Structure formats: C-alpha cells, structure tokens
C-alpha positions, 0 to 999 in steps of 0.5 A: 385827426380833427383840427384841435388835435392837429394844432395840439400835436403841432404845438407839442412838436414845436416846443420839443423840437426847439428844445433839441435844436430840431427843425424841419417840415411836417405835412398832413394830408387826408390822415397821413403825415410826412415829415422832414427832420433836420438836426443832430443825428443823435437827437433825430434818432431819439425823436424817431424812437419816440415817434415809433413808440407813440400809438398814434403812428402806423407804418412808420419809416425813416430815410436818413440823408446825411449832409455831404462835406465839400 
C-alpha cells in the first residue's frame, strides 16, 4: 500500500468512525495492520463485519475485550 492509498484509507476510517462514535488506534507496519477499536459493542460488531467483507483484508481476526464494571 503506497502512502496515498494509506492516507485515503485513514481519511475514510476517520470519517466513518467519527459518525459511529468509534475511537482507537490503527498501526501499519510493512504491509500489515493492527487496530484497537473502542466504542459501542454493536457499532464495533458492524465495523468488524465491514472489514471482513473488504477484499483488501486477509487473515482478519478479532479479540474482544469488554470493560469491567467496578
């Protein structure tokens, strides 16, 4: 992925995530992404489904961590 494509993807993700109150961190190293996503469980589930359907992704996996109540 070249720099222009990476910036376009980042702009698209920022816009979509802001609309769904999703925050997090996206890392890109040597052709691989790692992402931490925070937000409402239903919104995160929908985002995960969207990512799975995107042909640019391979070896996609999800680790869910729910916040514990005190």
